[in-house]
Structure formats: structure tokens, C-alpha cells
KEKE-3310 file (N, C-alpha, C; in steps of 0.2 Angstrom, whole numbers, plus 5000, padded with zeros to 4 digits):
npx = (5486:5485:5481:5469:5461:5461:5452:5441:5437:5436:5424:5415:5414:5409:5396:5391:5390:5381:5367:5367:5368:5356:5344:5330:5315:5303:5287:5275:5258:5243:5226:5211:5195:5182:5167:5163:5158:5153:5153:5146:5143:5127:5124:5125:5132:5136:5150:5160:5177:5195:5205:5199:5200:5196:5199:5208:5224:5240:5251:5268:5282:5297:5304:5304:5302:5293:5276:5265:5249:5238:5221:5207:5190:5179:5166:5148:5147:5151:5167:5179:5196:5207:5220:5228:5239:5252:5260:5271:5277:5289:5283:5283:5283:5271:5254:5247:5235:5229:5222:5211:5210:5195:5187:5176:5177:5173:5176:5178:5180:5187:5189:5201:5206:5206:5204:5205:5196:5197:5203:5200:5207:5210:5222:5218:5205:5188:5176:5162:5151:5141:5137:5135:5141:5133:5121:5112:5115:5110:5118:5133:5146:5163:5179:5185:5184:5176:5179:5174:5181:5180:5170:5162:5163:5157:5163:5163:5175:5181:5192:5198:5208:5223:5234:5244:5252:5244:5242:5236:5229:5227:5223:5223:5209:5206:5199:5200:5209:5218:5231:5236:5240:5248:5250:5252:5244:5248:5245:5245:5237:5237:5238:5234:5247:5255:5272:5283:5292:5287:5282:5273:5257:5253:5243:5236:5233:5219:5221:5223:5214:5203:5189:5178:5179:5176:5163:5156:5156:5149:5137:5132:5127:5113:5098:5093:5080:5070:5058:5062:5070:5064:5063:5057:5051:5043:5029:5021:5021:5018:5021:5032:5048:5060:5075:5086:5101:5112:5126:5134:5125:5116:5124:5127:5114:5109:5119:5130:5146:5163:5162:5165:5177:5178:5184:5190:5191:5193:5197:5190:5175:5158:5141:5126:5110:5105:5103:5112:5122:5135:5143:5159:5170:5183:5181:5190:5195:5207:5211:5202:5206:5218:5214:5208:5195:5180:5167:5153:5146:5132:5124:5108:5097:5087:5071:5059:5060:5073:5079:5085:5075:5067:5072:5062:5049:5050:5063:5076:5086:5096)
npy = (5061:5059:5046:5047:5054:5044:5035:5042:5043:5030:5027:5035:5029:5017:5020:5025:5013:5005:5006:4999:4986:4982:4971:4968:4959:4946:4947:4938:4937:4933:4934:4931:4932:4934:4933:4941:4943:4958:4970:4985:4996:4991:4985:4972:4965:4956:4958:4960:4955:4956:4943:4942:4955:4973:4989:4980:4970:4977:4980:4977:4984:4987:4998:4992:4979:4964:4960:4948:4944:4932:4930:4924:4921:4919:4922:4924:4935:4945:4953:4966:4969:4982:4994:5010:5017:5025:5036:5047:5040:5033:5031:5019:5010:5009:5003:4994:4995:4984:4986:4984:4990:4998:4992:4993:4997:4994:5003:5001:5013:5016:5026:5025:5033:5043:5056:5065:5071:5065:5069:5060:5055:5050:5051:5060:5053:5051:5049:5039:5041:5030:5025:5028:5025:5012:5016:5018:5031:5044:5042:5051:5061:5064:5072:5071:5064:5066:5060:5055:5051:5034:5032:5024:5023:5019:5019:5020:5017:5019:5012:5021:5028:5032:5018:5016:5022:5029:5040:5037:5046:5051:5063:5075:5084:5100:5114:5122:5131:5121:5109:5096:5079:5082:5073:5064:5049:5037:5027:5017:5017:5005:5001:4987:4980:4991:4997:4993:5003:5014:5032:5039:5047:5061:5065:5079:5084:5092:5108:5108:5115:5116:5121:5124:5113:5102:5106:5106:5092:5086:5093:5087:5075:5065:5056:5040:5037:5030:5019:5006:5008:5018:5034:5035:5047:5054:5065:5071:5075:5066:5065:5075:5072:5072:5065:5059:5051:5045:5037:5041:5049:5040:5032:5041:5045:5032:5030:5022:5015:5016:5020:5034:5046:5058:5075:5088:5105:5120:5132:5137:5143:5140:5144:5136:5130:5119:5103:5088:5077:5083:5082:5088:5090:5089:5090:5082:5066:5061:5069:5066:5053:5056:5061:5073:5077:5079:5079:5089:5087:5091:5095:5092:5106:5118:5113:5106:5111:5113:5101:5085:5075:5060:5044:5036:5024:5013:5011:5001:4992:4983)
npz = (5055:5041:5042:5048:5038:5028:5035:5036:5022:5019:5027:5021:5008:5012:5017:5005:4998:5005:5001:4990:4994:4999:4995:4984:4988:4988:4994:5004:5006:5014:5012:5021:5018:5029:5039:5054:5070:5077:5091:5096:5109:5113:5102:5090:5076:5060:5051:5036:5036:5035:5037:5050:5054:5055:5051:5038:5038:5038:5024:5022:5013:5003:4991:4975:4979:4977:4979:4984:4985:4991:4990:4998:4997:5009:5011:5006:4998:4984:4983:4982:4982:4984:4979:4978:4966:4974:4971:4962:4949:4938:4921:4915:4925:4932:4933:4919:4907:4895:4879:4865:4848:4844:4853:4867:4884:4901:4915:4933:4944:4960:4973:4985:4994:5010:5012:5001:4987:4970:4954:4939:4923:4906:4894:4879:4878:4879:4893:4897:4909:4918:4930:4947:4963:4964:4958:4943:4931:4921:4906:4902:4893:4897:4900:4911:4927:4943:4959:4975:4991:4995:4986:4972:4954:4938:4922:4904:4891:4875:4864:4853:4847:4839:4838:4852:4867:4881:4894:4910:4923:4940:4951:4966:4971:4979:4984:4995:5007:5012:5016:5005:4999:4986:4975:4960:4954:4942:4927:4913:4897:4886:4869:4859:4850:4849:4851:4865:4868:4863:4862:4876:4876:4885:4899:4906:4921:4930:4938:4956:4963:4954:4954:4945:4936:4944:4948:4935:4933:4943:4942:4930:4933:4933:4937:4930:4927:4918:4910:4915:4925:4935:4943:4957:4965:4979:4978:4987:5004:5018:5032:5043:5049:5061:5064:5076:5080:5091:5097:5108:5114:5119:5127:5137:5142:5147:5156:5152:5154:5148:5135:5132:5138:5151:5151:5161:5160:5167:5163:5152:5148:5143:5136:5136:5130:5127:5131:5131:5120:5110:5095:5090:5076:5064:5046:5039:5038:5042:5052:5062:5065:5071:5083:5084:5089:5098:5110:5116:5131:5138:5152:5161:5164:5174:5177:5165:5152:5151:5151:5145:5134:5137:5129:5115:5119:5112:5108:5104:5116:5116)
capx = (5481:5484:5477:5462:5458:5459:5447:5435:5436:5433:5418:5410:5414:5405:5390:5388:5389:5376:5361:5367:5368:5349:5341:5323:5313:5296:5284:5269:5253:5237:5220:5205:5189:5178:5163:5165:5153:5156:5148:5147:5138:5123:5122:5129:5131:5141:5153:5165:5183:5201:5209:5196:5201:5193:5202:5212:5231:5245:5256:5275:5286:5301:5304:5307:5299:5287:5271:5260:5243:5233:5214:5202:5184:5175:5159:5144:5146:5157:5171:5185:5202:5210:5225:5230:5247:5252:5266:5272:5282:5290:5277:5283:5283:5264:5249:5246:5229:5229:5216:5212:5207:5188:5183:5174:5178:5170:5181:5176:5184:5186:5193:5202:5208:5202:5203:5205:5193:5202:5201:5203:5206:5214:5224:5215:5199:5182:5174:5155:5149:5135:5134:5139:5139:5128:5115:5113:5114:5109:5125:5136:5153:5167:5186:5188:5179:5178:5177:5175:5183:5175:5165:5163:5160:5158:5164:5165:5180:5181:5199:5197:5213:5229:5238:5250:5251:5241:5243:5230:5231:5222:5226:5218:5205:5205:5199:5200:5216:5220:5236:5234:5245:5247:5254:5248:5245:5248:5245:5245:5232:5242:5234:5237:5251:5260:5278:5284:5296:5283:5281:5267:5253:5252:5237:5237:5227:5217:5224:5220:5209:5199:5182:5174:5179:5172:5156:5154:5155:5143:5131:5130:5124:5106:5095:5092:5073:5068:5053:5064:5073:5061:5065:5051:5051:5036:5027:5018:5024:5013:5024:5038:5051:5067:5078:5093:5103:5119:5128:5136:5119:5113:5128:5126:5107:5109:5125:5135:5153:5168:5161:5169:5180:5177:5190:5188:5195:5189:5199:5186:5168:5153:5134:5122:5103:5102:5106:5113:5129:5136:5150:5163:5175:5185:5178:5195:5195:5214:5211:5198:5210:5223:5211:5205:5188:5177:5160:5151:5141:5128:5119:5101:5097:5082:5065:5058:5062:5081:5081:5085:5069:5069:5071:5055:5048:5051:5070:5079:5091:5101)
capy = (5065:5055:5040:5050:5056:5038:5033:5046:5041:5023:5027:5038:5024:5011:5023:5025:5006:5002:5005:4993:4980:4981:4967:4967:4952:4944:4946:4934:4938:4929:4938:4927:4936:4931:4936:4942:4947:4965:4973:4992:4997:4985:4983:4968:4964:4953:4962:4957:4957:4952:4940:4944:4962:4978:4988:4974:4970:4982:4976:4981:4982:4992:5000:4986:4972:4961:4959:4943:4943:4927:4932:4918:4923:4914:4924:4923:4941:4947:4958:4968:4971:4987:4999:5015:5018:5031:5040:5050:5035:5032:5029:5012:5006:5009:4998:4995:4992:4983:4987:4983:4996:4997:4989:4997:4994:4997:5003:5003:5017:5016:5031:5022:5038:5045:5063:5068:5069:5064:5069:5054:5056:5046:5056:5059:5049:5053:5044:5039:5039:5026:5022:5031:5021:5007:5018:5020:5038:5045:5042:5058:5060:5069:5070:5071:5062:5068:5054:5056:5046:5028:5032:5020:5026:5015:5023:5017:5020:5016:5012:5023:5033:5028:5013:5019:5022:5035:5041:5037:5050:5053:5069:5077:5091:5103:5121:5126:5132:5115:5105:5089:5076:5084:5069:5061:5042:5036:5021:5017:5013:5002:4998:4981:4981:4997:4995:4995:5009:5020:5037:5040:5053:5063:5068:5085:5084:5099:5111:5105:5119:5117:5121:5124:5106:5098:5108:5103:5085:5085:5096:5083:5069:5064:5049:5037:5039:5026:5014:5000:5011:5025:5038:5036:5052:5056:5072:5074:5074:5064:5067:5078:5068:5074:5059:5060:5045:5046:5032:5045:5052:5034:5030:5047:5044:5026:5029:5016:5016:5013:5023:5040:5048:5066:5079:5094:5111:5125:5138:5139:5143:5141:5144:5131:5129:5112:5097:5082:5076:5087:5080:5093:5087:5091:5086:5078:5059:5060:5073:5062:5048:5059:5062:5080:5077:5079:5080:5093:5084:5097:5092:5095:5112:5118:5112:5101:5114:5113:5094:5080:5071:5053:5041:5033:5018:5007:5011:4995:4993:4978)
capz = (5051:5035:5044:5049:5032:5025:5039:5034:5015:5020:5030:5016:5003:5015:5017:4998:4995:5009:4998:4985:4998:5001:4990:4984:4990:4987:5001:5003:5011:5013:5015:5022:5019:5033:5043:5061:5075:5080:5095:5098:5114:5114:5095:5087:5069:5057:5046:5032:5038:5032:5043:5056:5056:5051:5044:5037:5040:5034:5020:5022:5007:5001:4984:4970:4981:4974:4984:4981:4990:4990:4993:4998:4999:5013:5012:5001:4994:4979:4986:4978:4986:4979:4981:4973:4965:4978:4970:4955:4947:4931:4918:4913:4931:4934:4930:4912:4905:4888:4876:4858:4845:4842:4858:4873:4890:4907:4921:4939:4948:4967:4977:4991:4999:5016:5013:4995:4981:4965:4947:4935:4916:4902:4889:4873:4878:4883:4897:4898:4915:4918:4937:4953:4969:4963:4955:4936:4930:4914:4903:4899:4891:4900:4899:4918:4932:4950:4963:4982:4995:4997:4981:4966:4948:4932:4916:4898:4887:4869:4861:4846:4845:4835:4843:4856:4875:4884:4902:4915:4929:4946:4955:4971:4971:4985:4983:5001:5009:5016:5013:5003:4996:4979:4970:4954:4953:4935:4924:4906:4893:4881:4864:4857:4844:4851:4854:4872:4868:4859:4867:4880:4876:4892:4902:4910:4926:4931:4945:4962:4965:4949:4956:4939:4933:4949:4947:4929:4933:4948:4939:4925:4936:4933:4937:4924:4926:4913:4912:4918:4931:4936:4948:4961:4970:4981:4976:4993:5011:5023:5039:5044:5054:5063:5067:5079:5084:5094:5102:5114:5118:5122:5133:5142:5145:5151:5161:5150:5154:5143:5128:5131:5145:5152:5152:5164:5159:5170:5160:5147:5149:5138:5138:5131:5133:5123:5134:5126:5118:5103:5092:5086:5073:5057:5041:5036:5041:5045:5058:5067:5067:5075:5090:5084:5089:5105:5111:5122:5135:5141:5157:5161:5168:5178:5174:5159:5146:5150:5152:5140:5133:5137:5122:5114:5123:5108:5106:5106:5121:5114)
cpx = (5480:5480:5470:5458:5456:5453:5440:5432:5433:5426:5413:5409:5409:5398:5387:5387:5383:5370:5361:5367:5361:5346:5334:5321:5305:5293:5277:5264:5247:5231:5214:5200:5184:5173:5165:5159:5156:5151:5150:5142:5134:5120:5127:5127:5137:5144:5158:5172:5189:5205:5206:5197:5198:5195:5207:5220:5235:5250:5263:5279:5291:5301:5307:5305:5293:5282:5266:5255:5238:5226:5210:5196:5180:5168:5155:5143:5152:5160:5176:5190:5206:5215:5225:5237:5248:5258:5267:5278:5283:5284:5277:5282:5276:5260:5248:5240:5229:5222:5217:5208:5200:5184:5181:5174:5175:5175:5177:5181:5182:5191:5195:5205:5203:5200:5202:5200:5198:5199:5204:5202:5211:5216:5221:5208:5194:5179:5166:5153:5142:5132:5139:5136:5133:5122:5116:5111:5113:5116:5127:5143:5157:5174:5189:5182:5181:5175:5179:5178:5178:5170:5167:5160:5162:5158:5165:5170:5181:5188:5198:5202:5218:5232:5244:5249:5249:5241:5236:5232:5225:5226:5221:5215:5204:5205:5198:5208:5219:5226:5234:5240:5245:5251:5249:5249:5244:5248:5245:5240:5236:5238:5238:5241:5256:5266:5279:5288:5293:5282:5274:5263:5251:5245:5239:5231:5225:5221:5220:5214:5204:5192:5177:5174:5175:5165:5153:5152:5149:5137:5128:5127:5116:5104:5093:5084:5070:5062:5056:5067:5070:5063:5058:5051:5044:5035:5023:5021:5018:5015:5031:5042:5058:5070:5085:5095:5110:5121:5131:5131:5116:5117:5127:5119:5107:5115:5129:5142:5157:5167:5165:5172:5179:5183:5187:5193:5191:5192:5195:5179:5163:5146:5130:5115:5100:5106:5107:5120:5130:5143:5153:5169:5177:5182:5183:5195:5202:5214:5207:5202:5216:5220:5208:5198:5186:5170:5158:5145:5138:5123:5113:5102:5091:5075:5065:5060:5070:5083:5080:5079:5071:5068:5064:5055:5050:5059:5073:5085:5097:5098)
cpy = (5062:5049:5042:5051:5049:5035:5036:5044:5034:5023:5030:5033:5018:5014:5023:5018:5003:5001:5000:4986:4977:4977:4967:4960:4952:4943:4943:4936:4934:4933:4933:4932:4932:4935:4936:4946:4953:4968:4980:4994:4991:4983:4978:4966:4960:4957:4958:4960:4953:4949:4941:4951:4967:4985:4982:4975:4975:4978:4981:4979:4988:4993:4994:4979:4970:4958:4954:4942:4938:4929:4926:4921:4918:4916:4923:4930:4942:4953:4960:4971:4976:4991:5004:5016:5025:5035:5043:5046:5036:5029:5022:5007:5005:5003:5000:4991:4991:4983:4985:4988:4994:4995:4994:4993:4997:4997:5005:5007:5017:5021:5028:5027:5040:5052:5067:5066:5069:5065:5063:5056:5051:5051:5055:5055:5052:5047:5044:5037:5036:5024:5026:5028:5017:5009:5020:5027:5038:5046:5049:5057:5066:5067:5069:5069:5064:5062:5055:5050:5040:5028:5027:5023:5021:5020:5018:5021:5016:5017:5014:5028:5028:5024:5016:5018:5029:5035:5041:5041:5051:5058:5072:5084:5094:5111:5125:5126:5127:5111:5098:5086:5077:5080:5066:5054:5041:5029:5022:5013:5011:4998:4992:4982:4987:4994:4997:5001:5015:5025:5037:5046:5055:5066:5074:5086:5091:5102:5108:5109:5121:5116:5120:5117:5102:5100:5105:5096:5084:5087:5092:5077:5070:5057:5047:5038:5036:5022:5008:5002:5018:5028:5040:5041:5054:5064:5075:5071:5072:5066:5070:5075:5071:5068:5061:5054:5046:5041:5035:5047:5046:5032:5035:5046:5038:5025:5022:5018:5013:5016:5030:5042:5056:5069:5086:5099:5117:5132:5141:5138:5144:5141:5140:5130:5123:5106:5091:5081:5079:5086:5086:5089:5090:5087:5081:5071:5058:5063:5069:5057:5050:5061:5069:5079:5077:5080:5084:5089:5090:5093:5095:5102:5112:5117:5108:5105:5114:5106:5090:5076:5064:5050:5038:5026:5012:5007:5005:4996:4989:4974)
cpz = (5045:5036:5045:5043:5028:5029:5037:5027:5015:5022:5025:5010:5006:5015:5010:4995:4999:5005:4993:4988:4999:4995:4990:4985:4988:4993:5000:5008:5009:5016:5015:5023:5023:5036:5050:5065:5078:5085:5097:5103:5115:5107:5092:5080:5066:5051:5042:5034:5034:5037:5050:5058:5052:5054:5044:5039:5035:5030:5020:5016:5006:4993:4980:4973:4977:4979:4981:4987:4988:4994:4992:5001:5002:5014:5006:4996:4989:4982:4981:4983:4981:4983:4976:4972:4969:4977:4963:4952:4940:4927:4916:4919:4934:4931:4923:4910:4897:4885:4868:4854:4843:4847:4864:4879:4896:4913:4927:4943:4955:4970:4984:4996:5004:5016:5007:4990:4975:4958:4943:4927:4912:4896:4882:4872:4882:4887:4897:4904:4915:4925:4942:4959:4969:4960:4948:4936:4923:4911:4900:4898:4895:4899:4906:4923:4939:4954:4970:4985:4997:4991:4975:4960:4942:4926:4910:4894:4881:4866:4854:4843:4841:4840:4846:4863:4877:4891:4905:4921:4934:4950:4960:4969:4978:4984:4989:5003:5014:5013:5011:5000:4989:4975:4965:4953:4945:4933:4917:4902:4887:4875:4861:4850:4844:4854:4861:4873:4865:4864:4870:4879:4883:4893:4906:4915:4928:4937:4951:4965:4959:4950:4950:4936:4937:4948:4941:4929:4937:4945:4933:4927:4936:4934:4930:4922:4919:4915:4916:4925:4933:4942:4952:4967:4972:4980:4982:4999:5016:5030:5039:5050:5055:5067:5070:5082:5085:5099:5109:5118:5122:5128:5139:5146:5150:5156:5159:5150:5149:5136:5127:5138:5145:5154:5155:5163:5161:5167:5155:5149:5143:5140:5133:5135:5130:5127:5130:5125:5110:5101:5088:5083:5067:5052:5038:5041:5045:5051:5064:5069:5072:5082:5090:5084:5097:5105:5117:5125:5140:5146:5157:5166:5173:5175:5167:5153:5145:5152:5146:5140:5134:5130:5121:5117:5119:5105:5109:5110:5119:5108)
residu = (MET:GLU:CYS:SER:ASN:TRP:SER:ILE:ARG:PHE:MET:LEU:LEU:ALA:VAL:CYS:LEU:LEU:PRO:ALA:LEU:VAL:GLU:CYS:ARG:THR:ARG:HIS:TYR:LYS:PHE:ASN:VAL:VAL:MET:LYS:ASN:THR:THR:ARG:LEU:CYS:SER:SER:LYS:ARG:ILE:VAL:THR:VAL:ASN:GLY:ARG:SER:PRO:GLY:PRO:THR:LEU:TYR:ALA:ARG:GLU:ASP:ASP:THR:VAL:LEU:VAL:LYS:VAL:VAL:ASN:HIS:VAL:LYS:TYR:ASN:VAL:SER:ILE:HIS:TRP:LEU:ASN:GLY:GLY:ASN:ARG:ASP:LEU:GLU:SER:GLY:PHE:THR:LEU:PRO:VAL:GLN:SER:GLY:LYS:THR:TYR:MET:LEU:ARG:LEU:ILE:ASN:ALA:ALA:LEU:ASN:GLU:GLU:LEU:PHE:PHE:LYS:ILE:ALA:GLY:HIS:LYS:LEU:THR:VAL:VAL:GLU:VAL:ASP:ALA:ILE:TYR:VAL:LYS:PRO:PHE:LYS:THR:ASP:THR:VAL:LEU:ILE:ALA:PRO:GLY:GLN:THR:THR:ASN:VAL:LEU:VAL:THR:ALA:GLN:LYS:ASN:PRO:GLY:LYS:TYR:LEU:ILE:ALA:ALA:SER:PRO:PHE:MET:ASP:ALA:PRO:ILE:ALA:VAL:ASP:ASN:MET:THR:ALA:THR:ALA:THR:LEU:HIS:TYR:SER:GLY:ALA:LEU:ALA:ASN:SER:PRO:THR:THR:LEU:ALA:ILE:PRO:PRO:PRO:LYS:ASN:ALA:THR:ALA:VAL:ALA:ASN:GLN:PHE:THR:ASN:SER:LEU:ARG:SER:LEU:ASN:SER:LYS:LYS:PHE:PRO:ALA:LYS:VAL:PRO:LEU:THR:VAL:ASP:HIS:ASN:LEU:PHE:LEU:LEU:ARG:SER:ARG:LEU:LEU:GLN:ALA:HIS:PHE:PHE:ASN:ILE:GLY:GLY:VAL:PHE:CYS:SER:ILE:SER:ASN:LYS:SER:HIS:ARG:MET:PHE:SER:THR:THR:PRO:GLY:VAL:TRP:PHE:MET:HIS:CYS:HIS:LEU:GLU:VAL:HIS:THR:SER:TRP:GLY:LEU:LYS:MET:ALA:PHE:LEU:VAL:ASP:ASN:GLY:LYS:GLY:PRO:LYS:GLU:SER:LEU:LEU:PRO:PRO:PRO:ARG:ASP:LEU:PRO:LYS:CYS)
# end
């Protein structure tokens, strides 16, 4: 019995020591940004890829690892490679943005998330919004920016506070009863001359369901509408057009295989008077990637009024 107790203690000691045996390492990756021909159905185009893949390759790392990524741009376009700090980390371990008192800096904000709109703010500083998705907007000041997935926003920030360290925070916005990754990504605005051990002025993110904050930002967006950048909005309408383009519909009409598969389930019945292909999906991108998507393929009925119209004669087939 005594021998058994010693064995248990030794095993517990070994388990406790195992994490200390895991050493951090430096991981090297190389990204070659190249063009690649991609074909979907009968449409081909050249797209920008990383190592010939889209989406690009996955980076693997453990906590405390150092990741070195060498990016070589082989295309004629300017590109940006970006990540978001994906956790609520120690303030000292996040990204540090050095600034000098009295200077103004332009920050390009990119929301790399798939499903969450994000609030962005810098403690004690006003942000001047000047561009959204490559379109100049009438500049306005705000302490909180709302940025949607895949969106870019350019803001100006002036370092006019007392020298020190100020928290930069990005947190999710969701005012519907849907679960989100309610984490706050952090970084630090570090004034030149401030001591490394000086306290950090904290930023308090809005609640995740702060609809009023989100609406205040979106309602402040206005076009620049200047002589140099006029807002040329047509005042009269010449033709009313309704455009519908669907690859699934095209594959169904021309009997192109390999685009979708049919699932028959006779336990459910539905009534439809609109032939064609109708896509049903959740608005959350992550749900679509899980396969939570489907299309209703409604066959022709009786007579021309219940039949799918043919595509226009000038529709490109390939």
C-alpha cells in the first residue's frame, strides 16, 4: 500500500513537471503572393493567392512561440497581410504602437473576423474617420468605431494626451440573442518618453449589445461630396431593372453536373409556385462553412406560367 502511494505521488509530480518541459520555439513560414487561374462552373479568372491557395495556408504555433513570416509579393498589386490579436492577453504582451506627442497618425483598421462586427477605441483619444472601404467620407470625430467583417476604415488619431500608455481595444458587437466570441483584443498606444513600467490608461469597451453606439456611428457616415470628389447620384431613373444571377440556377438549367447534389426527404412537403433555385442560409458565415445551407430546387409545373424562363440569348456560357 505504501509502495502504491509513492507511485501515485511520483505520477502526480511527473504530470506537474510536464508543462515545464515544453519549450517555446521559433516557427518560420514563407508566403509567396502569386496570381492563379481559378475556374468555377464555366467562368475563369485570375485571383491573388498565398502559395497558390485561397484561403491561404494555416499557421501553427503554441503560446510563447515566435512566428516569423516572410512575405514575397510577386504580383503587381499592393497587398496587406494581417491578423488580429485573438485573445484577452496581458497588456504588455500585445501589439505596441509607438507615437510622439503632437503628431497625427493615420490608422488603417481591418476587421479580419468572419462573423462579428467589432467596436474599436483608444483610451482617452478621439478618432477622426476619413475613409470607409476605399471611399472618402466626410470627416467626423468619434471615440468608438464600428467595423464590419472584411471592412476597412481609415482613422486619424492625434497624440495630444499626457505622455504615457493608453489601451487600444477591439470588442464584438451583437445585439441579437446569438452567441459570439465575447473576447477583447488589446494593444497599447505608447507615447515616446513614457516609461515601460508606467501604468496603462484603460479603455472601457461598449457592451456587446450597444445598439445605440453602433447606430450613432453608422448614422454619422456621409459622402465627401466636394468639388474634387463629388457624389454623382442620378436624379432621374431611365430604366428599372431586376437582375438575378445564380450559379446554382445556371447549373440546374443547363444540366451541369458536379455543382450540387440532391437530397430527397419525403417526410416533409412544401408548396411553391416559383420554379428555380432558391438559396436558404444563415447570415453567419461560420454556419455556412459548417454546411448549414441548402437550396430549394423547384421544378417546372404545368404551362408557361409555372415554368422557368430561359436565360437571355446573350448570357455568356463560358
